OpenMM code with the backbone's topology and positions (N, CA, C; nanometers):
from openmm import Vec3, app, unit

residues = "UNK UNK UNK UNK UNK UNK UNK UNK UNK UNK UNK UNK UNK UNK UNK UNK UNK UNK UNK UNK UNK UNK UNK UNK UNK UNK UNK UNK UNK UNK UNK UNK UNK UNK UNK UNK UNK UNK UNK UNK UNK UNK UNK UNK UNK UNK UNK UNK UNK UNK UNK UNK UNK UNK UNK UNK UNK UNK UNK UNK".split()
positions = [
    Vec3(9.8933, 8.7460, 6.6463),
    Vec3(9.9074, 8.7648, 6.7961),
    Vec3(9.7738, 8.8013, 6.8467),
    Vec3(9.6896, 8.8839, 6.7811),
    Vec3(9.5503, 8.9314, 6.8266),
    Vec3(9.4706, 8.8129, 6.8272),
    Vec3(9.4761, 8.7193, 6.7337),
    Vec3(9.3997, 8.5979, 6.7442),
    Vec3(9.4158, 8.5152, 6.8632),
    Vec3(9.5292, 8.4908, 6.9053),
    Vec3(9.5502, 8.4274, 7.0290),
    Vec3(9.5059, 8.4835, 7.1533),
    Vec3(9.4994, 8.6053, 7.1672),
    Vec3(9.4657, 8.6930, 7.2784),
    Vec3(9.3037, 8.6757, 7.2944),
    Vec3(9.2236, 8.6731, 7.1779),
    Vec3(9.0796, 8.6587, 7.1836),
    Vec3(9.0504, 8.5140, 7.2065),
    Vec3(9.1229, 8.4212, 7.1774),
    Vec3(9.0954, 8.2763, 7.2175),
    Vec3(9.1110, 8.2527, 7.3503),
    Vec3(9.1916, 8.3224, 7.4255),
    Vec3(9.2144, 8.2952, 7.5823),
    Vec3(9.1027, 8.3092, 7.6454),
    Vec3(9.0350, 8.4159, 7.6518),
    Vec3(8.9177, 8.4390, 7.7163),
    Vec3(8.9180, 8.4432, 7.8655),
    Vec3(9.0305, 8.4352, 7.9253),
    Vec3(9.0373, 8.4317, 8.0657),
    Vec3(9.0176, 8.2965, 8.1407),
    Vec3(8.9920, 8.2970, 8.2721),
    Vec3(8.9728, 8.1631, 8.3348),
    Vec3(8.8491, 8.1039, 8.3061),
    Vec3(8.8391, 7.9733, 8.3296),
    Vec3(8.6969, 7.8954, 8.2965),
    Vec3(8.6009, 7.9466, 8.4122),
    Vec3(8.4893, 7.9033, 8.3936),
    Vec3(8.3844, 7.9144, 8.4989),
    Vec3(8.4090, 7.8465, 8.6212),
    Vec3(8.4634, 7.7227, 8.6113),
    Vec3(8.4969, 7.6448, 8.7226),
    Vec3(8.6128, 7.7043, 8.8077),
    Vec3(8.7136, 7.7586, 8.7318),
    Vec3(8.8230, 7.8152, 8.7971),
    Vec3(8.7764, 7.9425, 8.8818),
    Vec3(8.7032, 8.0314, 8.8173),
    Vec3(8.6447, 8.1462, 8.8844),
    Vec3(8.5627, 8.1160, 9.0065),
    Vec3(8.4807, 8.0070, 8.9849),
    Vec3(8.3915, 7.9598, 9.0941),
    Vec3(8.4735, 7.9066, 9.2140),
    Vec3(8.5854, 7.8349, 9.1870),
    Vec3(8.6744, 7.7986, 9.2957),
    Vec3(8.7438, 7.9090, 9.3703),
    Vec3(8.7809, 8.0094, 9.2890),
    Vec3(8.8468, 8.1250, 9.3406),
    Vec3(8.7506, 8.1997, 9.4486),
    Vec3(8.6278, 8.2087, 9.4017),
    Vec3(8.5254, 8.2827, 9.4878),
    Vec3(8.5042, 8.1943, 9.6087),
    Vec3(8.4880, 8.0646, 9.5937),
    Vec3(8.4664, 7.9846, 9.7258),
    Vec3(8.5873, 7.9980, 9.8090),
    Vec3(8.7176, 7.9868, 9.7645),
    Vec3(8.8319, 8.0109, 9.8392),
    Vec3(8.8230, 8.1465, 9.9078),
    Vec3(8.7882, 8.2568, 9.8493),
    Vec3(8.7864, 8.3810, 9.9127),
    Vec3(8.6889, 8.3906, 10.0161),
    Vec3(8.5546, 8.3340, 9.9821),
    Vec3(8.4699, 8.3349, 10.0972),
    Vec3(8.5017, 8.2527, 10.2102),
    Vec3(8.5729, 8.1428, 10.1894),
    Vec3(8.6213, 8.0698, 10.3050),
    Vec3(8.7315, 8.1424, 10.3776),
    Vec3(8.8155, 8.2146, 10.3130),
    Vec3(8.9281, 8.2924, 10.3650),
    Vec3(8.8592, 8.3960, 10.4574),
    Vec3(8.7660, 8.4704, 10.4101),
    Vec3(8.7151, 8.5916, 10.4804),
    Vec3(8.6206, 8.5381, 10.6091),
    Vec3(8.5629, 8.4105, 10.5766),
    Vec3(8.4959, 8.3683, 10.6856),
    Vec3(8.5796, 8.3223, 10.8101),
    Vec3(8.6886, 8.2685, 10.7798),
    Vec3(8.7782, 8.2274, 10.8687),
    Vec3(8.8492, 8.3324, 10.9500),
    Vec3(8.8732, 8.4295, 10.8687),
    Vec3(8.9313, 8.5752, 10.9366),
    Vec3(8.8392, 8.6256, 11.0307),
    Vec3(8.6987, 8.6275, 10.9783),
    Vec3(8.5917, 8.6719, 11.0806),
    Vec3(8.5845, 8.6055, 11.1994),
    Vec3(8.5951, 8.4711, 11.1841),
    Vec3(8.5764, 8.3957, 11.3223),
    Vec3(8.7074, 8.4078, 11.3992),
    Vec3(8.8191, 8.4041, 11.3314),
    Vec3(8.9354, 8.4477, 11.4124),
    Vec3(8.9398, 8.5721, 11.4843),
    Vec3(8.9000, 8.6676, 11.4249),
    Vec3(8.8923, 8.8030, 11.4834),
    Vec3(8.7755, 8.8168, 11.6114),
    Vec3(8.6880, 8.7276, 11.6049),
    Vec3(8.5772, 8.7341, 11.7007),
    Vec3(8.6127, 8.6159, 11.8201),
    Vec3(8.7191, 8.5455, 11.8162),
    Vec3(8.7335, 8.4367, 11.9018),
    Vec3(8.7613, 8.4870, 12.0520),
    Vec3(8.7961, 8.6128, 12.0699),
    Vec3(8.8133, 8.6670, 12.1974),
    Vec3(8.6814, 8.7202, 12.2651),
    Vec3(8.5919, 8.7256, 12.1905),
    Vec3(8.4642, 8.7942, 12.2433),
    Vec3(8.3447, 8.6952, 12.2159),
    Vec3(8.3389, 8.6199, 12.1361),
    Vec3(8.2269, 8.5206, 12.1179),
    Vec3(8.2771, 8.3803, 12.1567),
    Vec3(8.2051, 8.3174, 12.2514),
    Vec3(8.2434, 8.1849, 12.2889),
    Vec3(8.2186, 8.0796, 12.1836),
    Vec3(8.1188, 8.0960, 12.0906),
    Vec3(8.0994, 8.0080, 11.9874),
    Vec3(8.2201, 8.0024, 11.8813),
    Vec3(8.2654, 8.1129, 11.8607),
    Vec3(8.3901, 8.1435, 11.7592),
    Vec3(8.5097, 8.0710, 11.8321),
    Vec3(8.5211, 8.1104, 11.9717),
    Vec3(8.6463, 8.0512, 12.0283),
    Vec3(8.6244, 7.8940, 12.0329),
    Vec3(8.5257, 7.8507, 12.0634),
    Vec3(8.5081, 7.6878, 12.0669),
    Vec3(8.5431, 7.6479, 11.9165),
    Vec3(8.4953, 7.7088, 11.8034),
    Vec3(8.5245, 7.6794, 11.6839),
    Vec3(8.6755, 7.6788, 11.6440),
    Vec3(8.7323, 7.7867, 11.6747),
    Vec3(8.8755, 7.8018, 11.6602),
    Vec3(8.9707, 7.6845, 11.7353),
    Vec3(8.9059, 7.6738, 11.8670),
    Vec3(8.9754, 7.5815, 11.9458),
    Vec3(8.9717, 7.4247, 11.8846),
    Vec3(8.8570, 7.4044, 11.8457),
    Vec3(8.8318, 7.2472, 11.7738),
    Vec3(8.9111, 7.2378, 11.6538),
    Vec3(8.9265, 7.3363, 11.5671),
    Vec3(8.9904, 7.3276, 11.4558),
    Vec3(9.1481, 7.3190, 11.4792),
    Vec3(9.1936, 7.4261, 11.5703),
    Vec3(9.3362, 7.4212, 11.5847),
    Vec3(9.3871, 7.3185, 11.6681),
    Vec3(9.3021, 7.2523, 11.7614),
    Vec3(9.3411, 7.1532, 11.8500),
    Vec3(9.4243, 7.1924, 11.9728),
    Vec3(9.4090, 7.3259, 12.0170),
    Vec3(9.4602, 7.3939, 12.1125),
    Vec3(9.3754, 7.4023, 12.2431),
    Vec3(9.4229, 7.4115, 12.3631),
    Vec3(9.3454, 7.4208, 12.4923),
    Vec3(9.2634, 7.5476, 12.4682),
    Vec3(9.1435, 7.5626, 12.5383),
    Vec3(9.0604, 7.6809, 12.5249),
    Vec3(9.1236, 7.7929, 12.6021),
    Vec3(9.0905, 7.9053, 12.5348),
    Vec3(9.1496, 8.0343, 12.6116),
    Vec3(9.0498, 8.1463, 12.5775),
    Vec3(9.0513, 8.2478, 12.6466),
    Vec3(8.9563, 8.3674, 12.6232),
    Vec3(8.8282, 8.3210, 12.6483),
    Vec3(8.7337, 8.3521, 12.5560),
    Vec3(8.5895, 8.3490, 12.5777),
    Vec3(8.5368, 8.2055, 12.5971),
    Vec3(8.6095, 8.1138, 12.5474),
    Vec3(8.5658, 7.9674, 12.5618),
    Vec3(8.6087, 7.9129, 12.7016),
    Vec3(8.6934, 7.9913, 12.7845),
    Vec3(8.7360, 7.9304, 12.9034),
    Vec3(8.6228, 7.9313, 13.0065),
    Vec3(8.5916, 7.8345, 13.1021),
    Vec3(8.4896, 7.8524, 13.2012),
    Vec3(8.5270, 7.9507, 13.2963),
] * unit.nanometer
topology = app.Topology()
chain = topology.addChain("A")
for resn in residues:
    res = topology.addResidue(resn, chain)
    for name in ("N", "CA", "C"):
        topology.addAtom(name, app.Element.getBySymbol(name[0]), res)
């Protein structure tokens, strides 16, 4: 049993790298979403990605 646990070694480098990239993308999206009401650039980005009509800071 001990031998099997030492062979596992956890996730591969590629799996860890992909998880880090997903985490960075998630926190980046959350940051932009939180700033969409005060930052016109963030509002335009959220509008462009979601396909909805402009609201808040992006409205003229």
